[in-house]
N, C-alpha and C positions, 0 to 999 in steps of 0.2 A: 730715787724710789718713786716719788710722786710722778715724775715724767714717764716712767715705764708703765705705771698704772693708767695714766691718761692715754698713752699710745695704745695700750691693750684695749681700753674702752672704745677708742676711735676705730680701731681695726674691727672690733666686734660690731660696732654700729654700721660700719661700711659694708660688712657682710650681711648683717641681719636686715637692714633697711630695704635693699632691693628684693630680698625674699618676701618681706611683708608686702611690698608693692605688688609683686607678682601674684601672691596669694589673694590679695584684695581684688585685683583686676580680674582674676579668674572667677572669683565668686560673683562679681558683677556680671561678667559675660554669661555665666550659667543662669543667673536670674533673668537676664535679658532673653536667653534662649528659651527658658521656660515660658516667659511672657509671650514670645513670638509663637511658640507652638500652641499655646492656649487660644490664640487668635486665628491661627491658620488651620487649614484642614490638610493633613498629610496626603501626599500623592497616592500612597498605598491605599488610603481610605477612599479616595476618588475612583481608583481603579476597581474597587469592590462594590461601590454603590450601584443599586439597580438603576437601569436607565430605560427611557422610552425610545424605541427605534424611530429615527427620523428619516434615514435613508440607508439602503443596502444594495450592493451590487455583487454579483458572483459571475466569474468567468467560466465558460464551458471547459476550457483547459488552461493550465498555467501559462503565463506570459513572462517574457524577459528572463534574464539571468537569475533574478530573485524569485522566479516562479510565482508571481503574484496571481492570486485567485479571487480577490475581491476586497471590498471594504465595508465597514459598518460605521454609521454615525448615530450616536445616542445622546439624548438630552438628559442631563442629570439634575434632579431637584436637590439642592444642597440642604443638609440638616439645619444649617444656620447661615445667616447672611455673612458674607466676607467682604472685606475691602481689598481690592486688587488694583494694580496699575494697568490701565488700558490706554494705549496711545498717549502716554505721558501724563495721564490724569488718574487720580485716585477715585475709584468708582465702587459703590456698594453693589454686590451681585448676589443673587440667590439661585442662579442656575449655571451650569457648565455644560460643555459638549465634549464627549469622548469620541475620538476618531481612531478607528482600528483598521490597519491594513493587514490583510491575510495572505499567506503564501509560505514561502520559505522551504526549508529552514533558513532563517535570516542569519547571516554571519555576524558574529560579535567582532566589532572593529575598534580601532583607536578613536575614530570619529563617531559621534553618535548618529543613530538613525534619526532623520528629521522628516516629519510629516508636513506636507504643504496642502493648501487648497488654493488653486490658481497660483498667483505669485506671492502669497502670504504664508508665512510659517505658522502652522498650528502649534507646534512645539517639538521638543526632543522626544523621540519615541522610547518606550520601554518594552523590551521583548518579554514574552511570556516564557515559562519554563521550557516548553518544547520548541521554542524559537519559531513557532508557526504564526505568530501575530506580533505586530508592533503597534503600541497604543500611545497616543498623546492626548492631553486634555487642554482645552482652551476655555476662557471665560468670555471671549469675544464673539458675540452672536452674529456680527456682520460677516464672519468667515463662512457661515453655514447658509448657503443660498442656492437656489435652483440653478442647475447647470454647472456648478463649481466643479473643477477638476481636481481630484485627489491624486497626490503623487508622493513619492518617497525618495530620499537621497541619503547619502552618508556625508555629514557636514552640510554646510549651507550653500553649496554650489548649485545654483539654479540650472546650469547647463547639464549637470549630471543627474537630474531628477528622472525618475522612471514614473510615467503617468499611467494611471488606470484608465482604460478606454471609456468606461461609462461614467458620465457626469452625475452629480448629485441630483436625485429625483426626490424632492420633499414629499413625504406622505401627508395627506390631509387628515385632520382629526376624524375619528370614526372609521377610517379605512382599516380593513383587515391587515394585521401584521403577521 
């Protein structure tokens, strides 16, 4: 009798213990996720922030299979300072840059749209609802420079990039926008 009672208790413990561990680790993961989101600014918020126009180009007629019509580069003043990783180092930033490629309709594919400036990836692009724009955000100010060439690809294949013909022309402060 005692042996069956002990066996039952062991069986219950074997079943309950992993469930308790799983529930505890899930609670820890949720609290870590809440802590991370309180420190980070969601991408959806970065896409909605008002920006200052830094450079813009428009084509007279669409070019390439993607029917590219231009690009826009905007500087964003962040509502609070963020710590981000740039070139392998943690850096505090208070500004970001939003790079938008216009044209389309851009196809939704298995590989993400990737926006580049010269040979550097700005970021994975996010299409707007009408698929007429793809936007990426970067915290790396070194990417935004006079004459930089904006391009787009699907995936990180440099050879498959489609370049916009007009390079970045930085606007000077006080210039009409």
